C-alpha positions, 0 to 999 in steps of 0.5 A: 113641397120639399121631401128630404130622403132622411131628416134625423133632426125630427126624431131627435127633437121629439126625444130631446128632453129625455135624451139630454137628461140621460146623457147628463146622468151618464156624464155626471156619473162618468160612465164613459166606457161600458158600465151601467148604461151599456148593461141596461141597454144590453138587457133592455135590447135582449128583453124587448126583442126576445134574445137570451143575451146581448153584447154592446159594441162600438160600431156595426162593423165591430160585431161582424168582425168579432163574429168572424173571430169567434167562428175561427175563420182564417187564412185559406178559408172561404166565407160566402156572402152577398155582393149586394150589401154595405161593404161591412158585410164582407169586412169581417171575413177579410179582417180574419184573413179569410176570403170573401166569396160572393153568391147572387141574390133574389130579384124580389127580396135583394137577399142571398139566393139559397140555390146560389149559396149552395152552388158557391160552396167548395171544400174551403168554405167555412161559413156564410154571412146572411144579410137581411137587407133593407129589413127584409128577412132572408130565406132562413129555412133554406139557407140553414138547411144548406149550412147544416148539410155542409157544416157551415158557421152562419152569421146573420147580418141584421144591421138593417133588420132590428125587430124583424122576424122570420116565421115568428123567430127574431132575426139574429137567433137562427144562425150561430151569431147575429149582428146589429148596427146602431149607426144614426141612420138605422131604424134604431140609431144612436148619436154616433156609432154602435153595434150589438152581438147576439148568440143563443150559444153561451160559449160563443157569447162568452168568447165574444165578450172576452174579445170585446175587451182586449181578449180579457176576462180580468184586468191585465190578463189576456187569454186570447187575441182580442180588440177594443170593441166596447160600446160607450156609455153615451151611445147606450144612454141615447139608445135606451131612450129610443128603444121603447119607440122602436115598435111605433117607428117600425109600424109607421115605416110599414104604413108608409110602405103600404101606401107606396105599394098601393098607390105607386102606378108608374109603368116599368117600376118594380117594387120590393117583394112582399113575402109570406115568411116575414114582414120587412121592418123597412129600413129602406124602400128600394124599387127598381126602374129601367130609367133609374137615373132619369127618374131620380133627376125628375124626383129631384126637380120635384124636391123629393130626396132619393138615394142609390143604395147600393150603386156598386156591388161588392165584387166590383169594388176596387178593394176587391178586384184581387178576388177576380170577379169580372162584370157579369159574374152576378147578373141579378145583383148587378142589374139591381145595383144599376136600376135601384132607387130608394125613396124616403121612408123615415117615420116622421114623414107627414102624410102630405109629404108621402102624397107628394112622393107618390104623385111625383113618382107617378108623374114621371114620363119615360123618355 
């Protein structure tokens, strides 16, 4: 039986009629850049997830960039984040001229370790970007306590955690700013690029709104240096169709993960942690195994798709060699990167496919 790592066509076929109708309406009304579709999605997104307001943007990287701009990061500043994440988590820091500083992660959650965060703070530290990786909320109580103690601006990177909550509070509202991605592979994905900026602070929201449209609040008057970060109407139209399905899709991901946890018995495997402060929305189900590459090759022979997310930590990426972090600087992140393997967990997986993934994994014989 063939089990793809991800098949986006299944989800899109299920909403095809409704999505095409929404796209046609947007096309006919020529609502191509911001406009009613985006405003509707911003309102619907905020209402469903319990946010006071939201700003649609043109990618998941854009709100991270804008967040660093509204924070006022610049040359000479340091901003701490995790080395085990997608590169965009650090891009916003670099775009503003500030310096990314990395702190190691926890082995079970793959999220920023609060103790390592505090140890990385210097007199130049101005902020921290907390990533809720793979949909698992980070330890926000401890992180916010450190941030408050040192006066740090906190950005929550929720790109993979739409709908997740930490002790009942939706991610994105505990820090100063929250950011989201609607890249097609995300739990709530568009038909292209898209992102969202959220903040409980109305002043930060207003600044971000101006930055989103060339630093302007009225046409041809530019009060600040901004950019072109506007969401297009087609993405909003598709996302408005998908949003009501998010809770069911999340529940299905969690059910698949529950089966993996209960039925994977392979010796040597370490499954992602289950914590008492917030359930993961399971953007990925990423385990570790000391013979990861051999295990992946075995699963490929069984026609089970897998992925390596993420095989190279940020501090070892070529673009950040100038930061001067040698191999061994962050042992937990490096060990996880060397041994991690992500299994299929998209909502449209059938029970038979899940059976096959589990049976194939358990049948692996370590050399």
